Backbone and ligand atoms as CSV (ligand in chain L), in Angstrom:
chain,resi,resn,atom,element,x,y,z
A,1,MET,N,N,-100.455,88.555,63.880
A,1,MET,CA,C,-101.546,87.814,63.251
A,1,MET,C,C,-101.408,86.320,63.557
A,2,GLN,N,N,-102.472,85.767,64.130
A,2,GLN,CA,C,-102.438,84.393,64.615
A,2,GLN,C,C,-102.925,83.429,63.529
A,3,THR,N,N,-102.038,82.610,63.007
A,3,THR,CA,C,-102.486,81.611,62.042
A,3,THR,C,C,-102.874,80.332,62.783
A,4,ILE,N,N,-103.711,79.509,62.138
A,4,ILE,CA,C,-104.107,78.229,62.742
A,4,ILE,C,C,-103.954,77.110,61.718
A,5,MET,N,N,-103.757,75.894,62.217
A,5,MET,CA,C,-103.726,74.723,61.349
A,5,MET,C,C,-105.065,74.012,61.443
A,6,VAL,N,N,-105.633,73.671,60.308
A,6,VAL,CA,C,-106.825,72.813,60.280
A,6,VAL,C,C,-106.430,71.651,59.366
A,7,HIS,N,N,-106.431,70.450,59.935
A,7,HIS,CA,C,-105.821,69.294,59.261
A,7,HIS,C,C,-104.391,69.695,58.871
A,8,ASP,N,N,-104.098,69.609,57.570
A,8,ASP,CA,C,-102.741,69.862,57.095
A,8,ASP,C,C,-102.549,71.267,56.547
A,9,LYS,N,N,-103.557,72.115,56.673
A,9,LYS,CA,C,-103.472,73.427,56.010
A,9,LYS,C,C,-103.450,74.594,56.994
A,10,LEU,N,N,-102.752,75.651,56.551
A,10,LEU,CA,C,-102.583,76.841,57.374
A,10,LEU,C,C,-103.620,77.896,56.970
A,11,PHE,N,N,-104.272,78.474,57.979
A,11,PHE,CA,C,-105.289,79.505,57.735
A,11,PHE,C,C,-104.939,80.764,58.522
A,12,GLN,N,N,-105.322,81.926,57.970
A,12,GLN,CA,C,-105.075,83.191,58.663
A,12,GLN,C,C,-106.401,83.918,58.919
A,13,PRO,N,N,-106.447,84.761,59.964
A,13,PRO,CA,C,-107.695,85.460,60.289
A,13,PRO,C,C,-108.192,86.287,59.100
A,14,TYR,N,N,-109.505,86.266,58.898
A,14,TYR,CA,C,-110.076,87.015,57.774
A,14,TYR,C,C,-111.215,87.925,58.242
A,15,LEU,N,N,-112.219,87.374,58.924
A,15,LEU,CA,C,-113.325,88.192,59.451
A,15,LEU,C,C,-113.469,87.906,60.942
A,16,SER,N,N,-113.416,88.954,61.756
A,16,SER,CA,C,-113.508,88.771,63.212
A,16,SER,C,C,-114.950,88.483,63.626
A,17,ALA,N,N,-115.101,87.955,64.830
A,17,ALA,CA,C,-116.436,87.658,65.358
A,17,ALA,C,C,-117.271,88.944,65.439
A,18,ALA,N,N,-116.624,90.053,65.808
A,18,ALA,CA,C,-117.351,91.331,65.946
A,18,ALA,C,C,-117.857,91.830,64.591
A,19,VAL,N,N,-117.011,91.706,63.580
A,19,VAL,CA,C,-117.388,92.140,62.223
A,19,VAL,C,C,-118.531,91.279,61.689
A,20,ILE,N,N,-118.454,89.977,61.958
A,20,ILE,CA,C,-119.519,89.063,61.512
A,20,ILE,C,C,-120.822,89.421,62.224
A,21,ASP,N,N,-120.719,89.641,63.529
A,21,ASP,CA,C,-121.922,89.932,64.323
A,21,ASP,C,C,-122.628,91.198,63.827
A,22,GLU,N,N,-121.824,92.200,63.502
A,22,GLU,CA,C,-122.371,93.466,62.992
A,22,GLU,C,C,-123.131,93.237,61.684
A,23,LYS,N,N,-122.543,92.410,60.827
A,23,LYS,CA,C,-123.170,92.118,59.527
A,23,LYS,C,C,-124.451,91.317,59.704
A,24,VAL,N,N,-124.425,90.343,60.620
A,24,VAL,CA,C,-125.613,89.526,60.867
A,24,VAL,C,C,-126.748,90.421,61.383
A,25,SER,N,N,-126.401,91.367,62.249
A,25,SER,CA,C,-127.412,92.315,62.752
A,25,SER,C,C,-128.001,93.141,61.622
A,26,ALA,N,N,-127.149,93.593,60.717
A,26,ALA,CA,C,-127.616,94.428,59.595
A,26,ALA,C,C,-128.581,93.636,58.714
A,27,ILE,N,N,-128.241,92.376,58.451
A,27,ILE,CA,C,-129.118,91.529,57.625
A,27,ILE,C,C,-130.449,91.309,58.352
A,28,ALA,N,N,-130.372,91.004,59.640
A,28,ALA,CA,C,-131.592,90.753,60.426
A,28,ALA,C,C,-132.482,92.000,60.445
A,29,ASN,N,N,-131.881,93.160,60.637
A,29,ASN,CA,C,-132.664,94.408,60.674
A,29,ASN,C,C,-133.407,94.623,59.366
A,30,GLN,N,N,-132.718,94.347,58.263
A,30,GLN,CA,C,-133.337,94.519,56.945
A,30,GLN,C,C,-134.500,93.537,56.762
A,31,ILE,N,N,-134.280,92.294,57.167
A,31,ILE,CA,C,-135.332,91.279,57.034
A,31,ILE,C,C,-136.515,91.636,57.940
A,32,ASN,N,N,-136.230,92.111,59.154
A,32,ASN,CA,C,-137.312,92.518,60.063
A,32,ASN,C,C,-138.192,93.594,59.427
A,33,LYS,N,N,-137.553,94.496,58.683
A,33,LYS,CA,C,-138.312,95.562,58.008
A,33,LYS,C,C,-139.093,94.999,56.823
A,34,ASP,N,N,-138.398,94.205,56.009
A,34,ASP,CA,C,-138.992,93.730,54.747
A,34,ASP,C,C,-140.136,92.731,54.959
A,35,TYR,N,N,-140.109,92.005,56.067
A,35,TYR,CA,C,-141.070,90.895,56.255
A,35,TYR,C,C,-142.070,91.118,57.394
A,36,GLU,N,N,-142.157,92.336,57.873
A,36,GLU,CA,C,-143.140,92.657,58.913
A,36,GLU,C,C,-144.539,92.199,58.470
A,37,GLY,N,N,-145.183,91.411,59.288
A,37,GLY,CA,C,-146.546,90.953,58.975
A,37,GLY,C,C,-146.627,89.830,57.947
A,38,LYS,N,N,-145.462,89.347,57.461
A,38,LYS,CA,C,-145.470,88.322,56.392
A,38,LYS,C,C,-145.208,86.908,56.909
A,39,HIS,N,N,-144.876,86.783,58.167
A,39,HIS,CA,C,-144.665,85.456,58.789
A,39,HIS,C,C,-143.758,84.574,57.912
A,40,PRO,N,N,-142.513,85.021,57.657
A,40,PRO,CA,C,-141.651,84.262,56.751
A,40,PRO,C,C,-141.231,82.909,57.324
A,41,LEU,N,N,-140.867,82.021,56.400
A,41,LEU,CA,C,-140.297,80.720,56.773
A,41,LEU,C,C,-138.840,80.712,56.329
A,42,PHE,N,N,-137.929,80.604,57.281
A,42,PHE,CA,C,-136.510,80.477,56.953
A,42,PHE,C,C,-136.199,79.004,56.721
A,43,ILE,N,N,-135.441,78.729,55.674
A,43,ILE,CA,C,-134.957,77.359,55.448
A,43,ILE,C,C,-133.439,77.407,55.487
A,44,ALA,N,N,-132.877,76.843,56.546
A,44,ALA,CA,C,-131.419,76.849,56.697
A,44,ALA,C,C,-130.851,75.586,56.068
A,45,ILE,N,N,-129.813,75.764,55.264
A,45,ILE,CA,C,-129.194,74.615,54.604
A,45,ILE,C,C,-128.022,74.118,55.455
A,46,LEU,N,N,-128.185,72.901,55.949
A,46,LEU,CA,C,-127.155,72.279,56.792
A,46,LEU,C,C,-126.047,71.695,55.910
A,47,ASN,N,N,-124.830,71.451,56.401
A,47,ASN,CA,C,-124.441,71.718,57.772
A,47,ASN,C,C,-123.945,73.150,57.959
A,48,GLY,N,N,-123.333,73.690,56.927
A,48,GLY,CA,C,-122.534,74.905,57.063
A,48,GLY,C,C,-123.252,76.117,57.628
A,49,SER,N,N,-124.581,76.208,57.427
A,49,SER,CA,C,-125.267,77.448,57.810
A,49,SER,C,C,-125.779,77.446,59.246
A,50,PHE,N,N,-125.480,76.385,60.007
A,50,PHE,CA,C,-126.172,76.281,61.301
A,50,PHE,C,C,-125.825,77.402,62.271
A,51,ILE,N,N,-124.609,77.895,62.239
A,51,ILE,CA,C,-124.245,78.971,63.183
A,51,ILE,C,C,-124.800,80.314,62.688
A,52,PHE,N,N,-124.654,80.571,61.414
A,52,PHE,CA,C,-125.224,81.800,60.834
A,52,PHE,C,C,-126.735,81.811,61.043
A,53,ALA,N,N,-127.392,80.676,60.775
A,53,ALA,CA,C,-128.852,80.597,60.918
A,53,ALA,C,C,-129.261,80.877,62.361
A,54,SER,N,N,-128.530,80.315,63.288
A,54,SER,CA,C,-128.845,80.495,64.707
A,54,SER,C,C,-128.677,81.958,65.124
A,55,ASP,N,N,-127.542,82.548,64.767
A,55,ASP,CA,C,-127.290,83.951,65.141
A,55,ASP,C,C,-128.283,84.890,64.459
A,56,LEU,N,N,-128.566,84.612,63.188
A,56,LEU,CA,C,-129.509,85.459,62.443
A,56,LEU,C,C,-130.907,85.344,63.044
A,57,PHE,N,N,-131.331,84.126,63.292
A,57,PHE,CA,C,-132.709,83.907,63.755
A,57,PHE,C,C,-132.939,84.534,65.128
A,58,LYS,N,N,-131.906,84.552,65.959
A,58,LYS,CA,C,-132.035,85.186,67.283
A,58,LYS,C,C,-132.294,86.689,67.163
A,59,LYS,N,N,-131.856,87.259,66.036
A,59,LYS,CA,C,-132.017,88.704,65.837
A,59,LYS,C,C,-133.280,89.036,65.045
A,60,ILE,N,N,-134.047,88.012,64.663
A,60,ILE,CA,C,-135.310,88.241,63.957
A,60,ILE,C,C,-136.381,88.503,65.015
A,61,SER,N,N,-136.962,89.690,64.956
A,61,SER,CA,C,-137.908,90.088,66.004
A,61,SER,C,C,-139.358,89.983,65.557
A,62,ILE,N,N,-139.577,89.741,64.267
A,62,ILE,CA,C,-140.948,89.574,63.771
A,62,ILE,C,C,-141.352,88.108,63.909
A,63,GLU,N,N,-142.642,87.831,63.727
A,63,GLU,CA,C,-143.116,86.447,63.772
A,63,GLU,C,C,-142.510,85.686,62.588
A,64,ALA,N,N,-141.856,84.558,62.867
A,64,ALA,CA,C,-141.180,83.817,61.802
A,64,ALA,C,C,-141.001,82.361,62.204
A,65,GLU,N,N,-140.802,81.492,61.192
A,65,GLU,CA,C,-140.514,80.079,61.456
A,65,GLU,C,C,-139.179,79.715,60.824
A,66,ILE,N,N,-138.609,78.615,61.282
A,66,ILE,CA,C,-137.369,78.127,60.677
A,66,ILE,C,C,-137.418,76.610,60.557
A,67,CYS,N,N,-136.864,76.083,59.468
A,67,CYS,CA,C,-136.681,74.637,59.350
A,67,CYS,C,C,-135.321,74.391,58.687
A,68,PHE,N,N,-134.909,73.126,58.677
A,68,PHE,CA,C,-133.545,72.782,58.259
A,68,PHE,C,C,-133.558,71.707,57.178
A,69,ILE,N,N,-132.724,71.917,56.204
A,69,ILE,CA,C,-132.610,71.010,55.064
A,69,ILE,C,C,-131.156,70.586,54.966
A,70,LYS,N,N,-130.922,69.325,54.662
A,70,LYS,CA,C,-129.534,68.930,54.450
A,70,LYS,C,C,-129.320,68.497,53.006
A,71,LEU,N,N,-128.342,69.099,52.371
A,71,LEU,CA,C,-127.952,68.732,51.020
A,71,LEU,C,C,-126.476,68.377,51.051
A,72,ALA,N,N,-126.075,67.489,50.191
A,72,ALA,CA,C,-124.644,67.179,50.103
A,72,ALA,C,C,-123.906,68.410,49.610
A,73,SER,N,N,-122.732,68.666,50.139
A,73,SER,CA,C,-122.004,69.837,49.654
A,73,SER,C,C,-120.553,69.505,49.355
A,74,TYR,N,N,-119.680,69.813,50.273
A,74,TYR,CA,C,-118.253,69.799,49.982
A,74,TYR,C,C,-117.526,68.546,50.434
A,75,LYS,N,N,-116.549,68.139,49.658
A,75,LYS,CA,C,-115.574,67.142,50.123
A,75,LYS,C,C,-114.210,67.802,49.905
A,76,GLY,N,N,-113.503,68.065,50.960
A,76,GLY,CA,C,-112.195,68.706,50.799
A,76,GLY,C,C,-112.319,70.160,50.407
A,77,THR,N,N,-111.466,70.634,49.538
A,77,THR,CA,C,-111.445,72.060,49.240
A,77,THR,C,C,-112.044,72.396,47.875
A,78,LYS,N,N,-112.660,71.444,47.194
A,78,LYS,CA,C,-113.286,71.748,45.903
A,78,LYS,C,C,-114.716,71.240,45.888
A,79,SER,N,N,-115.593,71.984,45.205
A,79,SER,CA,C,-116.995,71.567,45.147
A,79,SER,C,C,-117.096,70.242,44.405
A,80,THR,N,N,-117.844,69.311,44.982
A,80,THR,CA,C,-118.013,68.004,44.346
A,80,THR,C,C,-118.994,68.080,43.192
A,81,GLY,N,N,-119.864,69.082,43.251
A,81,GLY,CA,C,-120.859,69.193,42.202
A,81,GLY,C,C,-122.060,68.291,42.428
A,82,GLN,N,N,-121.950,67.361,43.376
A,82,GLN,CA,C,-123.083,66.483,43.674
A,82,GLN,C,C,-123.995,67.157,44.671
A,83,VAL,N,N,-125.267,67.051,44.471
A,83,VAL,CA,C,-126.209,67.592,45.440
A,83,VAL,C,C,-127.233,66.513,45.754
A,84,ILE,N,N,-127.247,66.050,46.968
A,84,ILE,CA,C,-128.140,64.960,47.374
A,84,ILE,C,C,-128.974,65.434,48.565
A,85,THR,N,N,-130.260,65.270,48.493
A,85,THR,CA,C,-131.104,65.634,49.624
A,85,THR,C,C,-131.023,64.538,50.679
A,86,ALA,N,N,-130.600,64.881,51.853
A,86,ALA,CA,C,-130.484,63.894,52.924
A,86,ALA,C,C,-131.609,64.043,53.946
A,87,ILE,N,N,-132.002,65.294,54.207
A,87,ILE,CA,C,-133.139,65.513,55.098
A,87,ILE,C,C,-134.149,66.309,54.292
A,88,GLY,N,N,-135.329,65.762,54.117
A,88,GLY,CA,C,-136.327,66.395,53.261
A,88,GLY,C,C,-137.016,67.582,53.912
A,89,LEU,N,N,-137.708,68.305,53.085
A,89,LEU,CA,C,-138.455,69.476,53.531
A,89,LEU,C,C,-139.872,69.028,53.874
A,90,ASP,N,N,-140.282,69.201,55.136
A,90,ASP,CA,C,-141.606,68.694,55.513
A,90,ASP,C,C,-142.641,69.803,55.728
A,91,THR,N,N,-142.280,71.043,55.388
A,91,THR,CA,C,-143.246,72.141,55.523
A,91,THR,C,C,-143.778,72.511,54.143
A,92,ASP,N,N,-145.074,72.719,54.044
A,92,ASP,CA,C,-145.690,73.113,52.776
A,92,ASP,C,C,-145.331,74.574,52.478
A,93,LEU,N,N,-144.734,74.809,51.328
A,93,LEU,CA,C,-144.265,76.166,51.002
A,93,LEU,C,C,-145.293,76.991,50.236
A,94,PHE,N,N,-146.407,76.360,49.884
A,94,PHE,CA,C,-147.393,77.067,49.065
A,94,PHE,C,C,-147.807,78.380,49.734
A,95,ASN,N,N,-147.650,79.475,48.990
A,95,ASN,CA,C,-148.051,80.801,49.455
A,95,ASN,C,C,-147.236,81.336,50.641
A,96,ARG,N,N,-146.127,80.681,50.968
A,96,ARG,CA,C,-145.295,81.150,52.085
A,96,ARG,C,C,-144.200,82.085,51.567
A,97,HIS,N,N,-143.778,82.994,52.429
A,97,HIS,CA,C,-142.624,83.840,52.120
A,97,HIS,C,C,-141.394,83.125,52.657
A,98,VAL,N,N,-140.575,82.632,51.742
A,98,VAL,CA,C,-139.457,81.757,52.109
A,98,VAL,C,C,-138.124,82.504,51.988
A,99,ILE,N,N,-137.278,82.334,52.985
A,99,ILE,CA,C,-135.924,82.897,52.945
A,99,ILE,C,C,-134.941,81.749,53.178
A,100,ILE,N,N,-134.123,81.467,52.181
A,100,ILE,CA,C,-133.093,80.435,52.303
A,100,ILE,C,C,-131.910,81.012,53.074
A,101,ILE,N,N,-131.399,80.266,54.019
A,101,ILE,CA,C,-130.186,80.704,54.735
A,101,ILE,C,C,-129.034,79.797,54.326
A,102,GLU,N,N,-128.039,80.389,53.685
A,102,GLU,CA,C,-126.841,79.660,53.254
A,102,GLU,C,C,-125.618,80.256,53.944
A,103,ASP,N,N,-124.628,79.425,54.217
A,103,ASP,CA,C,-123.372,79.939,54.755
A,103,ASP,C,C,-122.606,80.690,53.672
A,104,ILE,N,N,-122.489,80.040,52.504
A,104,ILE,CA,C,-121.672,80.629,51.434
A,104,ILE,C,C,-122.204,80.188,50.066
A,105,VAL,N,N,-122.266,81.126,49.148
A,105,VAL,CA,C,-122.543,80.780,47.755
A,105,VAL,C,C,-121.200,80.825,47.040
A,106,ASP,N,N,-120.762,79.659,46.600
A,106,ASP,CA,C,-119.444,79.517,45.981
A,106,ASP,C,C,-119.644,79.418,44.465
A,107,THR,N,N,-119.765,78.205,43.925
A,107,THR,CA,C,-120.023,78.056,42.483
A,107,THR,C,C,-121.484,78.358,42.151
A,108,GLY,N,N,-122.354,78.264,43.157
A,108,GLY,CA,C,-123.788,78.444,42.925
A,108,GLY,C,C,-124.494,77.139,42.579
A,109,LYS,N,N,-123.734,76.044,42.481
A,109,LYS,CA,C,-124.321,74.758,42.064
A,109,LYS,C,C,-125.376,74.263,43.045
A,110,THR,N,N,-125.103,74.386,44.330
A,110,THR,CA,C,-126.037,73.882,45.344
A,110,THR,C,C,-127.404,74.538,45.187
A,111,LEU,N,N,-127.422,75.862,45.145
A,111,LEU,CA,C,-128.709,76.549,45.046
A,111,LEU,C,C,-129.328,76.381,43.663
A,112,HIS,N,N,-128.496,76.286,42.644
A,112,HIS,CA,C,-128.997,76.054,41.288
A,112,HIS,C,C,-129.786,74.739,41.245
A,113,GLU,N,N,-129.299,73.739,41.964
A,113,GLU,CA,C,-129.985,72.435,42.021
A,113,GLU,C,C,-131.226,72.498,42.899
A,114,PHE,N,N,-131.104,73.232,43.994
A,114,PHE,CA,C,-132.127,73.189,45.028
A,114,PHE,C,C,-133.305,74.129,44.774
A,115,LEU,N,N,-133.049,75.311,44.233
A,115,LEU,CA,C,-134.118,76.316,44.086
A,115,LEU,C,C,-135.325,75.833,43.263
A,116,PRO,N,N,-135.097,75.114,42.143
A,116,PRO,CA,C,-136.271,74.651,41.388
A,116,PRO,C,C,-137.195,73.764,42.217
A,117,GLN,N,N,-136.605,72.969,43.124
A,117,GLN,CA,C,-137.439,72.114,43.998
A,117,GLN,C,C,-138.357,72.968,44.868
A,118,LEU,N,N,-137.876,74.124,45.253
A,118,LEU,CA,C,-138.679,75.014,46.099
A,118,LEU,C,C,-139.720,75.765,45.269
A,119,HIS,N,N,-139.288,76.280,44.123
A,119,HIS,CA,C,-140.221,77.008,43.236
A,119,HIS,C,C,-141.402,76.127,42.855
A,120,HIS,N,N,-141.139,74.854,42.732
A,120,HIS,CA,C,-142.146,73.870,42.366
A,120,HIS,C,C,-143.352,73.901,43.311
A,121,GLN,N,N,-143.098,74.308,44.545
A,121,GLN,CA,C,-144.178,74.345,45.549
A,121,GLN,C,C,-144.920,75.691,45.586
A,122,HIS,N,N,-144.551,76.589,44.678
A,122,HIS,CA,C,-145.216,77.893,44.551
A,122,HIS,C,C,-145.259,78.710,45.841
A,123,PRO,N,N,-144.089,79.027,46.392
A,123,PRO,CA,C,-144.075,79.944,47.534
A,123,PRO,C,C,-144.519,81.346,47.078
A,124,ALA,N,N,-145.005,82.163,48.013
A,124,ALA,CA,C,-145.408,83.536,47.681
A,124,ALA,C,C,-144.182,84.341,47.253
A,125,SER,N,N,-143.046,84.085,47.896
A,125,SER,CA,C,-141.777,84.711,47.501
A,125,SER,C,C,-140.644,83.812,47.971
A,126,LEU,N,N,-139.495,83.970,47.322
A,126,LEU,CA,C,-138.335,83.130,47.657
A,126,LEU,C,C,-137.076,83.982,47.563
A,127,LYS,N,N,-136.448,84.218,48.707
A,127,LYS,CA,C,-135.224,85.036,48.708
A,127,LYS,C,C,-134.091,84.275,49.391
A,128,ILE,N,N,-132.886,84.788,49.183
A,128,ILE,CA,C,-131.705,84.105,49.699
A,128,ILE,C,C,-130.899,85.027,50.592
A,129,ALA,N,N,-130.571,84.512,51.785
A,129,ALA,CA,C,-129.643,85.206,52.673
A,129,ALA,C,C,-128.385,84.345,52.774
A,130,ALA,N,N,-127.258,84.890,52.367
A,130,ALA,CA,C,-125.996,84.139,52.446
A,130,ALA,C,C,-124.954,85.009,53.134
A,131,LEU,N,N,-124.279,84.442,54.108
A,131,LEU,CA,C,-123.278,85.233,54.825
A,131,LEU,C,C,-122.115,85.600,53.908
A,132,LEU,N,N,-121.690,84.627,53.088
A,132,LEU,CA,C,-120.536,84.852,52.224
A,132,LEU,C,C,-120.894,84.544,50.772
A,133,HIS,N,N,-120.205,85.219,49.873
A,133,HIS,CA,C,-120.436,85.021,48.445
A,133,HIS,C,C,-119.093,85.155,47.746
A,134,LYS,N,N,-118.772,84.155,46.894
A,134,LYS,CA,C,-117.514,84.235,46.136
A,134,LYS,C,C,-117.849,84.474,44.668
A,135,PRO,N,N,-118.021,85.731,44.253
A,135,PRO,CA,C,-118.437,86.007,42.869
A,135,PRO,C,C,-117.485,85.417,41.832
A,136,ALA,N,N,-116.194,85.366,42.136
A,136,ALA,CA,C,-115.221,84.876,41.149
A,136,ALA,C,C,-115.326,83.372,40.911
A,137,ALA,N,N,-116.046,82.668,41.792
A,137,ALA,CA,C,-116.166,81.208,41.644
A,137,ALA,C,C,-117.449,80.801,40.915
A,138,THR,N,N,-118.235,81.811,40.523
A,138,THR,CA,C,-119.565,81.532,39.959
A,138,THR,C,C,-119.538,80.612,38.745
A,139,VAL,N,N,-120.325,79.540,38.817
A,139,VAL,CA,C,-120.609,78.684,37.663
A,139,VAL,C,C,-122.062,78.916,37.251
A,140,HIS,N,N,-122.936,78.964,38.267
A,140,HIS,CA,C,-124.347,79.280,38.041
A,140,HIS,C,C,-124.649,80.582,38.782
A,141,HIS,N,N,-125.115,81.592,38.060
A,141,HIS,CA,C,-125.389,82.861,38.726
A,141,HIS,C,C,-126.569,82.717,39.689
A,142,ILE,N,N,-126.365,83.127,40.927
A,142,ILE,CA,C,-127.419,83.103,41.936
A,142,ILE,C,C,-127.550,84.526,42.482
A,143,HIS,N,N,-128.761,85.069,42.442
A,143,HIS,CA,C,-128.946,86.396,43.019
A,143,HIS,C,C,-129.106,86.253,44.533
A,144,VAL,N,N,-128.163,86.834,45.286
A,144,VAL,CA,C,-128.235,86.771,46.746
A,144,VAL,C,C,-128.914,88.059,47.230
A,145,ASP,N,N,-130.102,87.917,47.803
A,145,ASP,CA,C,-130.892,89.085,48.202
A,145,ASP,C,C,-130.332,89.754,49.450
A,146,TYR,N,N,-129.894,88.930,50.402
A,146,TYR,CA,C,-129.304,89.437,51.647
A,146,TYR,C,C,-127.900,88.845,51.750
A,147,SER,N,N,-126.922,89.630,51.316
A,147,SER,CA,C,-125.552,89.134,51.230
A,147,SER,C,C,-124.697,89.771,52.325
A,148,GLY,N,N,-123.965,88.937,53.044
A,148,GLY,CA,C,-123.097,89.454,54.096
A,148,GLY,C,C,-121.827,90.047,53.515
A,149,PHE,N,N,-120.920,89.179,53.072
A,149,PHE,CA,C,-119.625,89.624,52.552
A,149,PHE,C,C,-119.347,88.986,51.196
A,150,SER,N,N,-118.926,89.806,50.240
A,150,SER,CA,C,-118.375,89.268,48.989
A,150,SER,C,C,-116.900,89.031,49.241
A,151,ILE,N,N,-116.451,87.804,49.004
A,151,ILE,CA,C,-115.056,87.481,49.330
A,151,ILE,C,C,-114.331,86.960,48.092
A,152,PRO,N,N,-112.990,87.050,48.095
A,152,PRO,CA,C,-112.229,86.509,46.960
A,152,PRO,C,C,-112.383,84.989,46.891
A,153,ASN,N,N,-111.966,84.418,45.789
A,153,ASN,CA,C,-112.114,82.976,45.582
A,153,ASN,C,C,-111.062,82.198,46.370
A,154,LYS,N,N,-111.193,82.279,47.697
A,154,LYS,CA,C,-110.248,81.599,48.592
A,154,LYS,C,C,-111.033,80.718,49.539
A,155,PHE,N,N,-110.460,79.595,49.904
A,155,PHE,CA,C,-111.157,78.678,50.808
A,155,PHE,C,C,-111.140,79.244,52.227
A,156,VAL,N,N,-112.306,79.213,52.875
A,156,VAL,CA,C,-112.414,79.758,54.236
A,156,VAL,C,C,-112.985,78.709,55.200
A,157,VAL,N,N,-112.653,78.851,56.471
A,157,VAL,CA,C,-113.215,77.980,57.523
A,157,VAL,C,C,-113.658,78.841,58.708
A,158,GLY,N,N,-114.483,78.227,59.553
A,158,GLY,CA,C,-114.937,78.888,60.772
A,158,GLY,C,C,-116.374,79.347,60.658
A,159,TYR,N,N,-116.988,79.658,61.796
A,159,TYR,CA,C,-118.359,80.165,61.849
A,159,TYR,C,C,-119.297,79.216,61.085
A,160,GLY,N,N,-119.111,77.921,61.308
A,160,GLY,CA,C,-119.973,76.923,60.679
A,160,GLY,C,C,-119.367,76.255,59.453
A,161,LEU,N,N,-118.393,76.916,58.837
A,161,LEU,CA,C,-117.763,76.358,57.627
A,161,LEU,C,C,-116.616,75.434,58.005
A,162,ASP,N,N,-116.502,74.332,57.279
A,162,ASP,CA,C,-115.476,73.342,57.632
A,162,ASP,C,C,-114.474,73.123,56.518
A,163,TYR,N,N,-113.372,72.535,56.911
A,163,TYR,CA,C,-112.442,71.938,55.956
A,163,TYR,C,C,-112.366,70.464,56.346
A,164,SER,N,N,-112.955,69.605,55.526
A,164,SER,CA,C,-113.026,68.167,55.801
A,164,SER,C,C,-113.456,67.878,57.236
A,165,GLY,N,N,-114.531,68.510,57.644
A,165,GLY,CA,C,-115.140,68.204,58.942
A,165,GLY,C,C,-114.665,69.063,60.095
A,166,LEU,N,N,-113.526,69.690,59.959
A,166,LEU,CA,C,-112.994,70.489,61.078
A,166,LEU,C,C,-113.150,71.995,60.828
A,167,GLY,N,N,-113.180,72.738,61.933
A,167,GLY,CA,C,-113.153,74.207,61.859
A,167,GLY,C,C,-114.503,74.876,62.048
A,168,ARG,N,N,-115.573,74.107,62.089
A,168,ARG,CA,C,-116.905,74.723,62.174
A,168,ARG,C,C,-117.103,75.522,63.468
A,169,ASN,N,N,-116.426,75.085,64.539
A,169,ASN,CA,C,-116.609,75.702,65.855
A,169,ASN,C,C,-115.748,76.946,66.074
A,170,ILE,N,N,-114.949,77.334,65.106
A,170,ILE,CA,C,-114.137,78.548,65.257
A,170,ILE,C,C,-115.074,79.762,65.151
A,171,PRO,N,N,-115.045,80.678,66.121
A,171,PRO,CA,C,-116.007,81.804,66.116
A,171,PRO,C,C,-115.744,82.850,65.035
A,172,GLU,N,N,-114.529,82.865,64.481
A,172,GLU,CA,C,-114.182,83.829,63.433
A,172,GLU,C,C,-114.104,83.074,62.101
A,173,ILE,N,N,-113.886,83.830,61.011
A,173,ILE,CA,C,-113.662,83.187,59.709
A,173,ILE,C,C,-112.198,83.366,59.321
A,174,TYR,N,N,-111.574,82.246,58.959
A,174,TYR,CA,C,-110.167,82.221,58.565
A,174,TYR,C,C,-110.064,81.861,57.088
A,175,GLU,N,N,-109.036,82.394,56.422
A,175,GLU,CA,C,-108.836,82.037,55.011
A,175,GLU,C,C,-107.556,81.231,54.849
A,176,LEU,N,N,-107.573,80.391,53.816
A,176,LEU,CA,C,-106.428,79.539,53.519
A,176,LEU,C,C,-105.214,80.395,53.135
A,177,VAL,N,N,-104.068,80.060,53.707
A,177,VAL,CA,C,-102.825,80.740,53.325
A,177,VAL,C,C,-102.253,79.965,52.136
A,178,ASP,N,N,-102.022,80.661,51.036
A,178,ASP,CA,C,-101.540,79.975,49.803
A,178,ASP,C,C,-100.111,79.461,49.962
L,1,LIG,P1,P,-121.620,75.925,45.881
L,1,LIG,O1,O,-122.624,74.864,45.514
L,1,LIG,O2,O,-120.351,75.781,45.099
L,1,LIG,O3,O,-122.177,77.316,45.826
L,1,LIG,O4,O,-121.143,75.605,47.339
L,1,LIG,C1,C,-121.934,75.772,48.421
L,1,LIG,C2,C,-121.454,74.962,49.592
L,1,LIG,O5,O,-120.085,74.550,49.488
L,1,LIG,C3,C,-121.524,75.829,50.832
L,1,LIG,O6,O,-122.803,75.765,51.415
L,1,LIG,C4,C,-120.428,75.268,51.691
L,1,LIG,O7,O,-120.934,74.224,52.492
L,1,LIG,C5,C,-119.411,74.732,50.715
L,1,LIG,N1,N,-118.295,75.697,50.535
L,1,LIG,C6,C,-118.090,76.514,49.485
L,1,LIG,N2,N,-116.990,77.270,49.650
L,1,LIG,C7,C,-116.498,76.918,50.851
L,1,LIG,C8,C,-115.350,77.380,51.617
L,1,LIG,O8,O,-114.572,78.270,51.224
L,1,LIG,N3,N,-115.175,76.780,52.819
L,1,LIG,C9,C,-115.996,75.811,53.313
L,1,LIG,N4,N,-117.067,75.369,52.644
L,1,LIG,C10,C,-117.316,75.915,51.423
């Protein structure tokens, strides 16, 4: 088992690229079925979701759009709890079928802050696709409609997720070694 160092911390392999790819395909297939003829709008939350969003969107075969939103998220290995909109949403959501793409739902604070802003625009529907979910870290319950993996409350890097800026380019997901 190959461990890696990211900054000062040791991480071990957790989810392989093949396992992730299989899951992304399964989520895409389900969305392709559920949204046929609905012309959904995907909203990917930057930075962490950019690789998941890209891989997922490539597997979406129905007519669909995507846009990107940036919210403040993590500093280091603990949620800051601050959520700041850095790049605004410039698409009108009224009557649209919206699917949020998140890398990971951890405490749920980010989506808890962000979802009301979206509901305010009266989309026809609003669902969430998240590659990872840490149920044990929940502060605000968020229903994840398209969930990739439920994982233990451990810090992970790779596949778009970072530890203080590093690790996003790792094709697999690694977990922190305690
Ligand atoms: P939440 O608001 O606590 O649900 O956190 C959501 C955001 O925190 C995610 O979109 C990630 O950017 C970041 N995050 C949460 N857990 C991790 C992790 O284990 N590794 C890297 N980033 C994480």
